[in-house]
N, C-alpha and C positions, 0 to 999 in steps of 0.2 A: 884590288876587289874588295867590296862590301858586301855583305850578307846580313840581312835583317829578317827575323822570323816572328811570325804572329800565327798562332795556332797552327793551321795546316797549309799556309802560304809562306813562301819566301819572295822577298824582294832582292834581288842582287844587281849592282854595278860591276861593270869590267871597263876599266881604261886600260886601252893598248893601243897599238900602233898597225896601221895598214901597210901592204907590202910596199907603198911609197914613201913610208916614213911618217905619213901625216897621223895625227892623233884620232882615235875613236872613242866614242862613249857609247857602251852597250848595256842594255837592260833587260833583264828578265823582271817584269812587272808584276807577274801572277805566276809562280812557280808552285802549281799546286802539288801536294804530297801524293806520293803513289803508293800502292800496295806495298812494296819492297823498301818503303820508308823513304826513298829519295825523292827530290822534289824535280819537277820540269814543267817546261813552258815554251813559249815563243819567246826568241831572243830580238830585240830592237836595236836598231842603230838609231841616236838621237843628235841631233845638231840645232843651232839656233844663236841667238845673240848672248851676248856676255850677260851674267847674271845681275852686273852692276850698270847696265846699259841704261843710259836716260834719254830720251824715254824708253822703257821697255816695251815690247810689242809681241803679244803670242803668234803673228803672224808670220813671224820668220822661224819658228819653232816646226821642226820636222820629225817624223816619227817613221821608220821603214822597217818590217819585219824583214831580217836578214838570216833567220836561221832558228835552232832550238837550242835549250841549255838543260843540264841534267845535273844536280849536286847529290852527291851520294855521301853522306856521312858515315865514316869507318868508327869514329868515336866523338866526344866532345871537342876534340883539338885537331882532327884531321878529316879530310873529303878528297873524294875524287871530283873532279870538275872537268864534265864532257861537253863539247858544245861545238856545233856546226855553224859555221858563219861564211855566207856566200858560197855555200858548196865544199868547204875545206873542213875535215873534222879535226879536233884538238881535244886531247887528254892530257889534264895536268894532276897532278898530287898537290893540294893546298894544305895549309895548316894554318892555326890561329897565331896571330901576331899578340903576344901578351906584353903589356907595357909594365906589368909588375908581377912578382908572384902571387899566386892565390893567397890572400888571408895577410899579406905584407902591409905594414901600416908606409903610408907616403908622405914624407917630410916636407913641409912646406917651407921653403927658403925665402928670407927676406932680401936676399942678395938682388942685385938689379938684374933685369931680364939678360943684359948682356955677358952676364958671368955665368948664368945657368946654362947646362949642356943637356941636349937632348940625343939620342940616337934614331936612326929609323934604319929600315931594312928595305931592300928592294927586292920586288917579287921576280920569282925567276919568271924567265920568258917574256918579261916585258922591255925587250929591246925592237928598235925600228926593224920591221919586217918579220916579227913574229907575232902571230894573233895570240 
């Protein structure tokens, strides 16, 4: 999941799987701030040609309203994500994924890329058949 905020609007993307195991790209394109401080709006499912398709044609892009999404932040690092997708309600606790401690300096290695290591974290619930 990716969340970007500008003033009182949130843009969020959620990459998950349908019940049949196929990937889904979901978008909250205009999550408006609510009186309680949460952000909510219409949830859309998108599909279309690969970004690098040549030639790329916008006629292959589809956008369908499939539910609603609400993000309620409990602090700067945690939130409750609630969404309804095709009539199924889902609630998940989410937290920020930090790549470095706040204020930490990041060393830039001159080692070849193949010798550098990185770690990733898998989002809870991102398994086939789990919205």
